N, C-alpha and C positions, 0 to 999 in steps of 0.2 A: 491407506485407504480403508474406510469403514467396511465391516462385514455385511452391512445392510445392502439390500438390492439396489444396484446402480444402473444407470444408463447414461448415454452420452448427452451432454448439454453444453451449450455455449456459456461463456462467462456471463453474458447479458441475461440469458435464460435462467441461470442459477440465481442471480440477484432477484429476478422477477418471481421465481418460485419461493424464495425466502420471504419476500414481501407478502405474497398471497397467503402463505401458510401462517405467518405470524399475525397478520391482520384478521385472519379467519378465527383464530383461537383466542385473541385478546382484543376486545373492542376498544381498549384504551389506546391502541396503536393507530396512528394516523400519519399520512404523508402530506407534506406541504412544500411548495417550491414553484419556481417559474418553469413552465414547460413540462410539467409532469404528465400531461396528456399528449405531448408532441414528440414523435420519434426523432424529429430534427434536433431536439434538445437532449433527450435521454435514451435514444435508441429504443430497443425493445424491453428495457428494464422495467417499465411500468405498464406493459401491455395488459389491457382488460381490468386494471385496478379500479378505474373510475366507473366502469360499467358494473362491476361486482359490488363495490363498497360505497359508491355514491359520492356526491360533492362535499358532504360533511366530513368525510375521512380521506378524500383525495382532493386536495385543494390546490388548484392551479392559480398562481398569483401574478400580479403585475411585477415589473422589474423594480424591486426595492429590497435589496439583500439584507439591509439592516433591519427593516421591519419584519421580514419573513423570519429571520433568525431570532429576533426578539420575541415574536409571537410563539415560535416553537419552544423557546426557553421558558416563557411564561406559562404555556400550557403544561410543560413538564413539571414546573413548580406546583401546578394545581392538580397534579395527579395523572396526567396523560403521559403516554409514551410517544414522543414526537420524533419523526424523521424529517429533517429538512434537507432538500437536495439543492445543490448549487451546480448547475450544468457546466460551469467553468470555474474551477477552484480559484482562479485569479480574482474573481469578483466577490468571493467570500470575505475578502479583506474589508468590505463595507460592513460585515457583520461581526467584526472582532469585538466590539464593546460588549454585546450581550453574551458572547461566547467566552471571552477571556476574562473580562472583569466580573461577570455575573456567574455564569454556569460553572466555570472552572473552580470558583472560590466558595460557592454556596454551601457545599457539604462541610468544608473545613470551618467556615465562619459560624456555622450553626452547630458546632460540636458533634457532627455526625448525625444529627437528628433530622436533617432535611436532605433530600436527594433531588437530582436533576436528570431524570432518565431521557436524555435527548441524544439522537444520532445526527451528527452533522456530516452529510454525505457530499463530498466534493469530487467532481469528475475531472481528472487531469486530461488536458488536451495538449497535444504537441504535434509538430510536423504539419504538413499540408500548407506550408507557408503562412501560418497564422500569426507569426511574429511575436514580439516580446510581451504584449499585454494579454495574450490568450494561450500561452504555452508553458506556464510555470507550474512546477511541482513544489509546493510550499510546505511539505510535510514536516521539515525540520523546525519551521516556525512554531507549529502547534505542539510538537514534541518538547519544545523548550518550556512549555507552560505547566506548572504543577496543577494537578486536578484534571488534566485532559489525557485520555488514552487515545492512541493513534494506531490504526490498523491499515495495512496495505496488502490485500490478498493478491496472489500471483496466478492462481488457478481457479477454474470454475468451482471445484470442490471447496476451496477456501473462501471464495466469494460468497457462497451460500452460508457456510458454517460460521464465518466471522461476522456476517451481517446479522444472523440470528443471535449470536452472542452479544453483539453491540446493542441490538434492540432490547434484549433482556437485562442488560447492565443497568444498574440503578443510578449511574452517573454519566457524565458526558463522554461520548466516544466520537472521535473524528474518523470516519470511514472513507478511505480514498480509493476509488476505482480508477483504472487507467484505460482511456478509450482505446489505446493500442492493444489491450488485452480483451476487449469486449467480444471479439469474434473467435477467440480461442475456445477449443472444445475439449472436454474431459469428462471423466466419469463422476457422476453426482448421484448420491442416494436419493430415492424418492421421499424417504422419511425426513422429518425435521431433525437436525442435529446441531450441536454447537462445537466450535473449535475454541479452546481456551485462549482468551486474550493474554498475551505475554509469553507465548510458547512458540519458539522457532521450529522449523522443519528441516531435516537433513534430506535434501533432494538427491544427493549422491554422496556415497562415502569414498574417501580417498586418503592417501598417506603423504603426498608430496607438497600440497598447497591447499590452504583454506580460502575459498572464495565466499565472501559474505555479501548478500544482495537482497533486494526486496522488490516487490511489484513487477513491473515489466522487465526490469533488469535481472530479477531472479530467473525468469523464464529464459532470458538471453544467456544467463550463466549456465543453465542446464544444457543449452545448445553448445556453448563453448566447451563444456566439460566433455561432451561427446566427441567433438573434434580433437580435443587434447588427448582423449583416450585413444583415438586412432593413431596419435603420434607417440603413444606410450608415455604420456604424462598423466599421472594419477592425481586428480584433484578432488577435493571435497567441497560440496556446495551447501551453504547454510542459507536458507531462505528465512529472513527475519519474521515475516508475516505481521508481526507487531513491532512498531517503532518505539512506542512508549506504552507500557513498560518494556524495556529492552531485555531480551533473554541473554543476559551476560554469561550464564553458565554454559549454554550451548556454544557460544563463541569461544569461550576459554577452553572448553574440552577439546574442541576441534583444533584450535591453535596449538595447544600443548601436544597434540598428536602429530600434526604436520610440521610445525615449526616455522611456517610461513603464512602470511596473510595478505590477501588482495581484497580490498573493500570496494564494491561497485555501487554507485548511488545515482539516482536520477535527478538529484538536486545539485546545487553548486558545491564545489569542493571546499571552499572556505567556510568554516564554522558550521558545517553540516553534519548529517548522520554518519557519513564516512569518517569524519574527524572524531566523532564520539566513539564509534566502534574501534578505531585505531587507538584511541586513548585507553579504552578498556583493556585491550590486549597489551599495550605498552606498560600500563600500571600494574597489571595483575598476572601477566604471563611473559614478562620480559626475558626471564631466564630460559624460556623455551624457544625463543626466536632465533632462527638461523641466519636471518638477514633483515634488512629494513622492511617495514610495512609499506605497502603501496596503496594509494587511493586512486580510483578511476571514477571521475565525476565530471560534471559540466564545468567548462572554463568560466572564469568570473566576468562574463559578459552577458548582456541580454540575448534572448533567442533571436536568431536571424530570420528574415523573411524569405530568403532565397533558398530554393530546394538544394542547390549544390552546397551552400554553406550549412544547411541543416544536416547533410550527410556527414560532415566533419564535426559538427557541434554535438549531436546526440550520440551516446555510446550504444554499442550493440555487441553481439557475440564475437565479431571480428576483432574489435578493440580489446575484448577480454582475453581472447586467445593470444594476441600480441603481447599484452601486459604479462600474462602468465609465462610466456616463453622468455621474455626478458628477465623475469625473476628467477627462472629455473635454468635458463640456458646461457647465462653469461652474456646477455645482450643479443642473442640470436632473434631474428624475426621469423615469422611463420614460414617464409620460403626457404629459410636456411635449414629447417628441420627435415631430415630425410624420412620419408614414409617408406615402409617396407611392404 
């Protein structure tokens, strides 16, 4: 935590503060997207932005994701600093052409002489019986693309600091907030600050098992670590914060210390972030591993619409505890471990 004066803010309020502060000091920063003036779409993340900065810089649009993203990329090419919000990241898929074909490649194709300072802000929705077309976390898609940076803050402190860093970056950043985190509260400095993109955070130190996670599941991993600590199981929690570029050094240092790795991810298991983290450890720290790497991610099925099925489908602290106990306790489940 920074030494700057802090107070408690929600994750949503931290995003809102970052937007207010950056738009106040840099007139080239503007926000565009559907529902930017509607709490139904974006919660309190954009509160009072329209009243303070006006319709020229806070642009509420029709539902046309490709046009919105294209407009933001074009404005960034012309010297503005654009933030384009997609209240459901699922429908950002309509904006892939300007993002993947244009924005991601422009700096490279122009020999580093052109930049595209655009933040593509996708909000992850899941649960609430929203079903397969409104519940996807597609961060691994974007991380696969050269030229795109992908950040996924798990705390209010990181939500503000990573958004400021993303806005100030001279090339495209995909900023993914998770609606399940929006109500979380934590200490956030009043001053403006940046969190370096590409730097993981150690949420808890430990010696027996490394748990690598991000976004909502990093918060769940911290909860799991507390319960495991009560059971005298000492785990280390690495919060990636940035998916691309991946902080390989932080992962490897932790794995070499503990000798075991559990990777937890909010996307699907196959071909995802969990697979990439596991590959990094297997390729570069194989000699330190005391057992097989384990991935804990979504099954390879679309999201269900039933609440009871959702409880089995989405991972949480309970699933993390069970997986850790299986890795360390020879197959024991949570109820088999005696608490003293």
